[in-house]
N, C-alpha and C positions, 0 to 999 in steps of 0.2 A: 618661162618661169623656171628658175633653177632651185627647186626645193632640195634640201639635203635628203638624199635617197633613204638613209636609215630612218629619218623622221617621217618621210612620206609613207614608209612601210608601217609606221605606228598609227596611221590615221584611224583605223577602226578602234584601237585601244584608247586613243585620245578622245574619240567620240563617246566611248563608254564611260570614261572618267568624267567628262564634262556633263553628261546627262545624269550621272549619279549625283554629282554636286548640285545640279539644277533641281533635282527632285527633293533635295534636303537643304533648302536655304536657311541661313541663320543670320540674324541681325548683328549689328556691330557689337563687339566684345562678348558675343554669345556663340562664336564660331567653334565650339568645342568639337563637333563631329568633323567639320571641314578641316580644322587644324590637325586633328588626329590622323585623318586620311592623308593629308599632305605630308605630315611628319613620317608616317609609316612608309609611304612610297619613297621619300627621299632617303630614308635609312636603308631601304631595300636596294636602292641604286648604289649605295656605298658612300653617301655624304655624311658629314658630321652634323648632326641635327641639334638645334637649340630651340626648345619650346618656351612659351610664356614670355616672349620678348614683346613688351607693350601689351601685357595681359594675355591676349590670345594669339599673338603673332608668332610666326615660325621663321627662323633663319637657318639656312643650311650652308655649310662651307664645303667646297671641293677644291683641293689643292693638287697641283701636278707640277713635277719638275722642281727646279731650285729657284725659279724666278720670284722676285719680291713684288711684282706688280699686282694690282687688285682691281676688281670690277664688281659692281653691284647690279643685279637685275631684280626688279620689283613687280609684284602683282598684288591685286587686292582680292579679298575673300568674302566680304560681307554682302548680304542681300538687302532688300528694301521691304518696308511694311506695306505691301500691296497684295491684294487677293488676285491670283493669277486667273486669266480668262481663257487660256489655252486648254485644249482638250487632248493633246497628245499623251502618250503613255508615261513620259518622264516629267509631266507637269508637277508643280510643287505639291508635296505631301504635307506641308506645314501650313496650316490655316493662317491667312493674313500675311504670309511672307513669300517673297518671290525674288528670283534672280532676274530683275528687270533692267539691269544695267550691264550685264555681260561679265560680271566678275567671275562667274563660273568658267567662262572661256579664258579670261586672263590667267586665272590660276592654272588651268589645264595647259595652256601654251607654255608657261614657265616650267611646269612639271615635265612636259615633253622635251624642252631644252635640257633640263637637268638629267633626264634619263639618257639622252644622247651623249652629252658631255662626260657623264660618268662612265659610259661604256668606251668612248673613243679616246678621251683624255688627250686630245690634240691641241694642247695649249700649255703654257708655262707660267704659272702664277696661281692666284687664288680667286675663285668666283664665290660671291656671296649671293645666294638666292633668298630674296626677301619677300615673304608672304605676309602682307599687311592686313590687320583687322580694321574694321570700323572706319572705312573711308567716307561713308555717307553722312558726313556732318557730325560725327562723334569724336573726332580727333585721334584716329588710329595712328597716323604718321607721327603726330606730336608725342603720343604715348611711347612709340618705339624709340624716338629720339631721346626722350627723357630717361629711357631705360638703357641709354648708352649705345645706341645702334652703331654709329660710326666710330665710336671709341673701341667697342668690342669687336666690330667687324669692319675694319677700315676699307674704304673704297676710294680709288683715284677718281672714279666717275660712276654715276648710277643712271640706269636707263629704265623707262617704263613705257607702257603701250596701252591704248584704249581703242576699242572697236568704234567704228563710226557708221551707223546706218545712213544710207543715202550715198555713201562712197562705194564704188564698185569693188567687189572682191578682187584681190590682186593689185590693188592700189594703196599707196600710203600718202599721208600728208603731214607736214611738219613746218615749223617756222622758227627762226632764231629770235631771241628776245621774248617779250611777253606774248603768250599764246592763249592763255585762259585767264579769266577774270578772278579777282579775289572775291570772296563771298562772306556775307553775314546773314544770320537769322535774327529775327526780332519778335518780341511780344509787346503789345500795348494793352495794358490793363485799364479799362474805363470803369469808374465807380459812379453809379447814379443813385437813385432812390427807388426802391421797389414799390409797386402799387397794383391795385386791381386793374385788369386789362380794360374794364369798362369805365375806370376813373383815372385816366392818364394825368389829369391836372393835379392829382395828389402825389405824383412822383416825378422823378427825373429819368427819362427813358434812355438807358445806355445803348440800346439797339439803334435808336435814331442818331445818337451821338457817334456811334461806331460807323454808321453809314456816311455821315458828314466828314468824319476824320479820314475815312478811306478815300473819298473823293478828293479831299484837300491834299492828301499826301501825293497825289499824282502831279501836282504842280511843282514838286521839288525838282524832279529831273527836267521838266519842261521849262522852269523859270529860275532855278537856282544853280543848276549845273551848266557849265559852258558847253555849247553844242559840240565842240571838239573833244570833250571828255566823256566818252561813252559810259553810260550807266543804266542800270535797270533797277526799278523798285516795284516789286510785285506783292500784292496782298493775296495770300493763298488760303487763309482761313479766317472766318469770323464765328465765334461761339458765344451764345447767350441764351439763357432761359431753357425751361423744360416743359412749360405748360402753355396751353392756348390762351388762357385767361389771366396770366400773371405777367406784369412788366417786371423783368428781373432787376436785381441790384447791380449786376456786373456784366460786362461784355469784354471779350478778349479778341484782339486783332493779331494775326500772325502772318509772317511772310519773310521775304528774302531780299537782299540788296546785292548787286554785283557791280564792281568797278575794276578799273585797271590801275588805280593808284590809291595809296593810303590817304592822300590829301582829299580826293573826291569822296572816299568812304567817310572820312571824318566830317566833311561838309554836309553830307546827306544825314548822318547821325544827328548832328546838331540841329539841322532844320526839321527833322522828324520830331525831335523832342519839342521844339518851339511850336510847330503846327498842331501836333496832337494836343498839347497842353492848352494852347490858345483856343482851338475850336471847342474843346471840352468845357473850358471855363466859360466861354461865351454861351453855352447851352446849359450851364448850371451843374456840370459834372467835373470830374477830375480825370486826368490821364497820366499814366506813368509808363515810360519806355524802358524796356530791357533789350539792349542792343549787343549782340555777341558776334565779334569778328572771328569767323571760323576758318577761313581759307585765305592764304596769301595769293596774290597773282602768281600764276605759274610762269616762270621765266626760264627759257632754254638757253644754255650756254652756247655761244655762237660756234665755237670749235667742235663741241660734242654734237651739235645739231648737224653740222656738215659730215661728221664721221658716221652718225647713224643713218643719214640720208644716203651717203655713199654705199654703205653696207646694204641697205634696202635696194638700191639701184642695181647692185650686182645680182640680186635675187630676181627682181621683177622687171628690170630695165629702167633706164633713166626717165623714160617717158611716162612711167607709172608712179613716179615719186614727185609729188608737188612740194617744192621747198619753200613755197610762199603760201602755205595753207591759211585758211581764214582764221581770224581772231574768233574766239568763242567766249560767250558770256557765261557759259557753264564754269563751274569751279572744280578743283581737284586738289586734295590735300597732299598729293605727291609734291606739291609746291614747297612744303616745309622741308622735305628732303633735299630738293634742288637749291633751297636757300642755304643749306649747310654743305653741300657737295656738288661740284659741277656735274652736269649731265643733261639729258634731253628726254623729251616725252613725245611720242609719235602716235598718230591716228592710223589705224589699220582698217581698210574698208570692210564693212560687214555685209555689203551687198546693196544693190540699187534696184532690185527687182520689184515690179508692181505688187502691192499688198503688204510690203514691209512697213514697219512702224518705228518710231523713235524709241530711245531708251526711256525708262521710267513710265512705260506704258504697260497695262496688264496683258496686252497681246504680244509683247516683245519676246524674241528668242535669239540667242546667239547663233551665228552661222557656223556649223561644224566644219564646213569646207575650208575655212581659213585657219583652223587649228594648226595644221602642219606648217603653214606659211609663217604664222606668228612665232611658233617654236623655232623655225629655221632662222628667223631674224635674230631672236635672242641668242641662239647658239653661235651664229656667225659673228655677232658683236664680240663674243668672248674670244673666238678663234682669231679674229683680226687684232683685237686690242692686246691679247696675251699671246701673240704668235711666237712660236719657237724660233730662236735665232740659229742660223747655221753654225754647225760645230767648227 
């Protein structure tokens, strides 16, 4: 493994930064402390810092030489509404909030690359360090784009990275074209008629209706979507009632849909509305669907994918870079940036040791051993793309 020596020497400092961010997680568009920490460090490195891009986002520019070429590097900063189950010293200090997806590590890796590039300035052109808020379903990428991200900070190409539990540290995975699914969140509001729990005949039970709707919705992927068109429809919440002896007036079903095409997403949305309304009507209730398309499919540019994979291979060896990585049904709103600017998104192994767990789990933690590796990849992307030309 060919880590950048100066970044390798920053390992302890990177770990300290990452654990500090982990201990103080903030939800989307609430990343005040994190954004301030990021901005202060970038300014101390000598970058030109712009705060409040997309509400709580931070963009820093670093220019060197006379070159006009540009590159963007992006990391996400927000945490999740999860109560952390870990007991280590740097566990979350904010009740009900946790860095359960590794955004603390992504932010730190990009800070490490910025520190190195600002010191060495071994490139010719402009680097835009993009620290995005609100990736977890709240539209942080869209907010930055609406705030003129690529007009104010032009990028010929933009690159991002996400840790992957189960993939050994020291390994990378990527694929050209569609790599991650588009995603939607939905709410189905079911209106029944309340009654005493001992007299169900006097009401219309929305809990029973919700149970039947939930079961019926599972037929959409199985019977309406072509088997070749991969899709997932998951019910993740059902809320109704507050008392043991009261049949409530209302129940709400919530969940998510993931697909790789707009056509499949629209097909599922239409069938969800039909099924929910039909089942509810058949049981004497009504159902209304609120369907929100939040993530585009993430599509890697073929040329930029090869470039990113080649740079990673120079660091860890070609045998440790999977250029045909698995399709993922998870979603990522970096997809909106890639829809406006060519680029690529890569998975970095978070480790495959026994006892590890997936992201979005209360026992998850980012692997500090890979911080210098991710920072080295970010930095090498810049030095390769904006290489100085011989005099």
